[in-house]
MARTORVO-446955 format. One record per residue (C-alpha): residue in one letter; x negated, y negated, z; residue number from 1. Coordinates in Angstrom, 2 decimals. Layout:
REM residues N
> lumvex; px; py; pz; vexkol
> A; X; Y; Z; NUM $
...
REM end
This chain:
REM residues 55
> lumvex; px; py; pz; vexkol
> X; -85.33; -133.60; 111.96; 1 $
> X; -84.04; -137.05; 111.38; 2 $
> X; -85.04; -140.57; 112.24; 3 $
> X; -82.31; -143.19; 112.16; 4 $
> X; -80.10; -140.79; 110.24; 5 $
> X; -82.63; -140.04; 107.49; 6 $
> X; -84.33; -136.66; 107.10; 7 $
> X; -88.04; -136.97; 107.88; 8 $
> X; -89.05; -133.33; 108.35; 9 $
> X; -87.77; -129.86; 107.72; 10 $
> X; -88.59; -127.05; 110.11; 11 $
> X; -89.50; -123.74; 108.48; 12 $
> X; -90.44; -120.38; 109.98; 13 $
> X; -94.14; -119.65; 110.36; 14 $
> X; -95.38; -117.69; 107.36; 15 $
> X; -98.76; -116.14; 106.61; 16 $
> X; -100.45; -117.32; 109.80; 17 $
> X; -98.56; -114.69; 111.75; 18 $
> X; -99.94; -111.82; 109.67; 19 $
> X; -103.59; -111.27; 110.61; 20 $
> X; -103.61; -107.85; 108.92; 21 $
> X; -102.92; -109.50; 105.55; 22 $
> X; -105.89; -111.84; 106.07; 23 $
> X; -108.15; -108.91; 106.97; 24 $
> X; -107.09; -107.06; 103.81; 25 $
> X; -107.82; -110.13; 101.66; 26 $
> X; -111.30; -110.34; 103.18; 27 $
> X; -111.90; -106.67; 102.47; 28 $
> X; -110.79; -107.19; 98.87; 29 $
> X; -113.19; -110.13; 98.58; 30 $
> X; -116.04; -107.97; 99.88; 31 $
> X; -115.20; -105.27; 97.33; 32 $
> X; -115.19; -107.85; 94.53; 33 $
> X; -118.57; -109.22; 95.58; 34 $
> X; -120.03; -105.71; 95.87; 35 $
> X; -118.68; -104.77; 92.42; 36 $
> X; -120.65; -107.68; 90.95; 37 $
> X; -123.81; -106.27; 92.47; 38 $
> X; -124.35; -109.26; 94.73; 39 $
> X; -125.64; -108.76; 98.25; 40 $
> X; -125.40; -111.61; 100.74; 41 $
> X; -127.50; -111.81; 103.86; 42 $
> X; -126.00; -112.95; 107.16; 43 $
> X; -127.86; -116.26; 106.85; 44 $
> X; -126.42; -116.85; 103.36; 45 $
> X; -122.91; -116.10; 104.58; 46 $
> X; -123.30; -118.52; 107.48; 47 $
> X; -124.67; -121.17; 105.13; 48 $
> X; -121.62; -120.83; 102.83; 49 $
> X; -119.29; -120.89; 105.84; 50 $
> X; -120.89; -124.03; 107.22; 51 $
> X; -121.06; -125.80; 103.87; 52 $
> X; -119.20; -129.07; 104.15; 53 $
> X; -119.16; -129.11; 107.95; 54 $
> X; -120.69; -132.05; 109.73; 55 $
REM end
């Protein structure tokens, strides 16, 4: 994409956002890592971490 003859943006194909299965596998790996440490999170704790930083 150009503006007045100068390149201002480059279009690239969509990458990881189109692969939900990869995201699910990363979440499963994270759960395994947490479980291997012997840490158990309650639903309220998980929601609190998720919402951390939100307004």
